[in-house]
C-alpha positions in Angstrom: -111.4 46.7 -23.4 -110.8 48.8 -26.3 -108.5 47.6 -29.1 -106.0 50.3 -28.5 -105.9 49.8 -24.8 -105.4 46.0 -25.3 -102.6 46.6 -27.7 -100.9 48.9 -25.2 -101.4 46.4 -22.4 -99.9 43.6 -24.4 -97.0 45.8 -25.4 -96.2 46.6 -21.8 -96.5 43.0 -20.8 -94.2 41.9 -23.6 -91.6 44.5 -22.6 -91.8 43.3 -18.9 -91.5 39.7 -20.0 -88.7 40.4 -22.4 -86.8 42.3 -19.7 -87.3 39.3 -17.3 -86.1 36.8 -19.9 -83.1 38.9 -20.7 -82.2 39.2 -17.0 -82.8 35.4 -16.5 -80.6 34.5 -19.5 -77.9 36.8 -18.2 -78.1 35.0 -14.8 -78.0 31.7 -16.4 -75.0 32.7 -18.5 -73.2 34.1 -15.5 -73.8 31.0 -13.4 -72.6 28.9 -16.3 -69.3 30.9 -16.5 -68.8 30.6 -12.7 -69.4 26.9 -12.8 -67.1 26.5 -15.8 -64.5 28.6 -14.0 -64.9 26.6 -10.8 -64.6 23.3 -12.7 -61.4 24.6 -14.4 -60.0 25.6 -11.0 -60.9 22.2 -9.6 -59.2 20.5 -12.6 -56.0 22.6 -12.1 -56.1 21.8 -8.3 -56.5 18.0 -8.9 -53.7 18.1 -11.5 -51.4 19.9 -9.1 -52.3 17.5 -6.3 -51.5 14.5 -8.5 -48.2 16.1 -9.5 -47.2 16.6 -5.8 -48.1 13.0 -5.1 -46.0 11.8 -8.0 -43.1 13.9 -6.8 -43.3 12.6 -3.2 -43.5 9.0 -4.6 -40.4 9.6 -6.7 -38.5 11.1 -3.8 -39.4 8.1 -1.6 -38.3 5.6 -4.2 -35.1 7.5 -5.1 -34.2 7.9 -1.4 -34.6 4.2 -0.8 -32.4 3.4 -3.8 -29.7 5.7 -2.5 -29.8 4.1 0.9 -29.6 0.6 -0.6 -27.0 1.4 -3.2 -23.4 1.2 -1.9 -21.2 4.3 -2.2 -19.0 3.9 -5.2 -15.2 4.1 -4.5 -13.2 6.1 -7.0 -10.0 4.2 -6.3 -7.2 3.6 -3.8 -6.2 6.5 -1.5 -3.2 8.4 -2.7 -1.0 9.1 0.4 1.7 10.9 -1.6 4.9 10.5 0.3 3.2 10.2 3.7 3.9 6.8 5.3 1.8 7.8 8.3 -1.2 8.0 6.0 -0.4 4.5 4.7 -0.1 3.2 8.3 -3.6 4.5 9.1 -4.9 2.9 6.0 -3.3 -0.4 7.0 -5.4 -0.5 10.2 -8.4 -1.3 8.1 -6.4 -2.7 5.1 -7.9 0.1 3.0 -6.6 0.2 -0.6 -4.0 3.0 -0.8 -0.5 3.8 -1.9 2.5 6.0 -1.3 5.8 6.9 -2.8 8.5 6.8 -0.1 12.2 7.7 0.2 13.5 5.0 2.6 16.9 5.2 4.4 18.9 2.6 6.2 22.4 1.8 7.3 23.7 -1.7 7.6 27.3 -2.8 8.2 28.8 0.5 7.1 26.7 0.8 4.0 24.1 3.5 3.6 20.9 2.8 1.6 18.7 5.4 -0.1 15.8 3.7 -1.8 12.9 5.3 -3.7 10.0 2.8 -3.3 6.3 2.6 -4.3 4.3 0.9 -1.6 0.7 -0.1 -2.0 -2.0 -1.8 0.2 -4.0 -4.0 -2.2 -6.6 -4.9 0.4 -7.8 -8.1 2.0 -6.6 -11.3 0.4 -7.1 -15.0 1.2 -4.2 -14.9 3.7 -4.6 -11.4 5.1 -3.8 -7.9 4.2 -1.8 -7.8 0.9 1.1 -5.4 0.6 3.0 -4.6 -2.7 6.4 -3.0 -2.9 8.4 -1.9 -5.9 11.9 -0.3 -5.7 12.3 2.4 -8.3 15.8 3.6 -7.4 18.5 2.2 -5.1 21.5 4.3 -4.2 24.2 2.8 -1.9 27.7 3.5 -0.7 30.0 3.6 2.3 28.8 5.6 5.3 31.0 8.4 6.6 31.9 6.3 9.6 33.0 3.4 7.3 35.1 5.7 5.1 36.9 7.1 8.1 37.5 3.6 9.3 38.9 2.5 6.0 41.2 5.6 5.8 42.5 4.9 9.3 43.5 1.4 8.2 45.5 2.9 5.3 43.0 2.3 2.5 43.8 4.6 -0.4 41.0 7.0 -1.5 40.8 5.5 -5.1 40.2 2.0 -3.6 37.4 3.4 -1.4 35.8 5.0 -4.5 36.1 1.7 -6.4 34.5 -0.1 -3.4 31.6 2.4 -3.5 31.0 1.6 -7.2 31.1 -2.1 -6.5 28.6 -1.8 -3.7 26.3 0.4 -5.8 26.4 -2.1 -8.7 25.8 -5.1 -6.5 22.8 -3.8 -4.6 21.3 -2.2 -7.7 21.4 -5.6 -9.4 19.8 -7.2 -6.3 17.0 -4.7 -5.5 16.5 -1.9 -8.1 13.4 -2.2 -10.2 12.4 -5.3 -8.2 8.9 -5.8 -6.8 6.9 -8.3 -4.7 3.9 -9.1 -2.6 3.4 -10.2 0.9 0.1 -11.1 2.7 0.1 -10.2 6.4 -2.3 -12.4 8.5 -3.2 -9.4 10.7 -3.6 -5.8 9.7 -1.4 -4.8 12.7 1.5 -6.8 11.2 1.2 -4.8 7.9 1.1 -1.6 9.8 4.2 -2.6 11.8 6.1 -3.4 8.7 5.4 0.0 7.1 6.3 1.7 10.4 9.6 -0.2 10.5 10.3 1.0 6.9 9.7 4.6 7.9 12.1 4.3 10.8 14.8 2.4 8.8 15.0 -0.4 11.4 13.2 -3.6 12.3 12.7 -4.6 15.8 11.4 -8.0 16.8 9.3 -9.0 13.8 7.6 -12.1 12.5 8.3 -11.2 8.8 10.6 -14.2 8.4 7.7 -16.5 9.1 5.6 -15.0 6.3 5.7 -16.3 2.8 6.8 -13.0 1.2 8.7 -12.3 -1.9 12.5 -11.7 -1.7 12.2 -7.9 -1.7 10.6 -8.0 1.7 13.6 -10.1 3.0 15.9 -7.6 1.4 14.4 -4.8 3.5 14.3 -7.0 6.6 18.0 -7.8 6.1 19.4 -4.3 5.6 17.3 -2.9 8.5 17.9 -5.6 11.0 19.6 -4.4 14.2 22.4 -6.3 15.8 21.6 -9.5 17.8 18.2 -9.9 16.0 19.4 -12.0 13.1 17.0 -13.6 10.6 17.8 -16.9 9.0 18.5 -15.4 5.5 21.7 -14.9 3.5 22.5 -11.4 2.3 26.2 -11.5 1.7 28.1 -11.0 -1.6 31.8 -10.5 -2.3 33.2 -7.5 -4.1 34.4 -9.9 -6.8 33.3 -13.4 -7.5 35.9 -14.3 -10.1 39.5 -13.2 -9.9 42.6 -13.7 -12.0 46.0 -13.4 -10.3 49.6 -13.9 -11.3 51.9 -15.9 -9.1 52.9 -13.5 -6.2 50.2 -11.0 -7.0 48.0 -9.7 -4.1 44.3 -8.7 -4.2 42.2 -7.1 -1.5 38.6 -8.6 -1.4 35.6 -7.6 0.7 32.2 -9.0 1.4 29.1 -6.9 2.0 25.7 -7.6 3.5 26.7 -9.8 6.4 24.2 -9.6 9.3 26.4 -10.5 12.3 29.6 -9.0 13.7 32.8 -8.6 11.7 34.4 -11.6 13.5 31.5 -13.8 12.3 32.7 -13.5 8.7 34.9 -16.5 7.9 37.3 -17.0 4.9 38.5 -20.4 3.7 40.7 -21.6 0.8 39.4 -24.9 -0.5 42.6 -25.8 -2.4 45.8 -25.3 -0.5 49.0 -24.2 -2.3 47.2 -22.2 -5.1 46.0 -19.1 -3.1 46.7 -17.9 0.4 44.5 -15.8 2.7 46.2 -13.2 4.9 45.6 -9.9 6.7 42.0 -10.9 7.3 40.0 -8.1 9.0 36.4 -9.2 9.3 34.8 -8.6 6.0 38.1 -7.9 4.2 41.0 -10.2 3.4 44.0 -10.3 1.0 44.4 -13.1 -1.5 47.8 -14.0 -2.9 48.5 -16.2 -5.9 51.0 -18.9 -5.0 51.0 -21.3 -7.9 49.2 -21.9 -11.2 45.8 -23.4 -10.9 42.1 -22.8 -10.1 41.0 -22.4 -6.5 37.7 -21.7 -4.6 37.6 -19.2 -1.7 34.6 -19.7 0.5 33.4 -16.7 2.5 30.7 -17.3 5.1 28.4 -15.3 7.4 28.3 -17.6 10.4 25.5 -15.5 12.0 23.1 -17.0 9.5 22.6 -20.6 8.8 24.0 -22.0 5.5 25.1 -18.5 4.4 28.2 -18.6 2.2 29.5 -17.5 -1.2 32.3 -18.8 -3.5 35.0 -16.7 -5.1 36.7 -18.4 -8.0 40.4 -17.5 -8.3 42.6 -18.4 -11.3 46.3 -18.1 -10.8 48.6 -17.9 -13.8 52.3 -18.7 -13.9 54.7 -15.8 -14.5 
């Protein structure tokens, strides 16, 4: 082959081989890009799959923790002034409280009492109930005032009696508080129900070891013929000074029986006389100089009496 022809042949073969190599390199490069892209896609897929797995694991563990963790209680239920709400809470002895305006009438005296009542929850001896009297307002009922007027009692004396009653009961019950544990939740519910109605029926409260404030409510809301063994009476005056021949009308409040079950007795004869006795009221008259004790008793309750000290001065 001639030299020129050989050169031409080699040039053509080189060009063919160069084109093939270029094409082969392009394919190799394209395949490498596809493989790299595929690997990147797989990497993203595996990362996403791992993230989903971790999310599921977190939700499972968190859900189990929520199921096992008790629901936190923010505090006792606020029943406002709804004693019905408090009675429902008492069925399960659920911590709750209410502010109530309680009303009652006992022996011609009307009671309006603003109280705070709280169910503390279960104690060692049962459902624990707490009561605090914030305000106590008392006075003669309209029926009692009419009765006093019909017996000739002057209006200024009735007003004075009202002030005496208010002062006495305020000193006994206002701003007083106490606890009581009811062995059964139903007993606590019954007590709250009785407060809302202003009257106690047959109740076992007297058998419970409760603070005095509970007996106060039990006493003023106790209907006739269902008498507890507690003493609630007090006289309008417990220390009196008289001159010889002077008269003084004295009353007793808080007796739980009938009027004829209130008894008056002069311990020292010849110093003070008792006359015109009308149940819870009597007239004391100074006879001679000295100091005497007048005993007033509520015979409907056992060992229930009070002493009035009377000093008589000579003219």
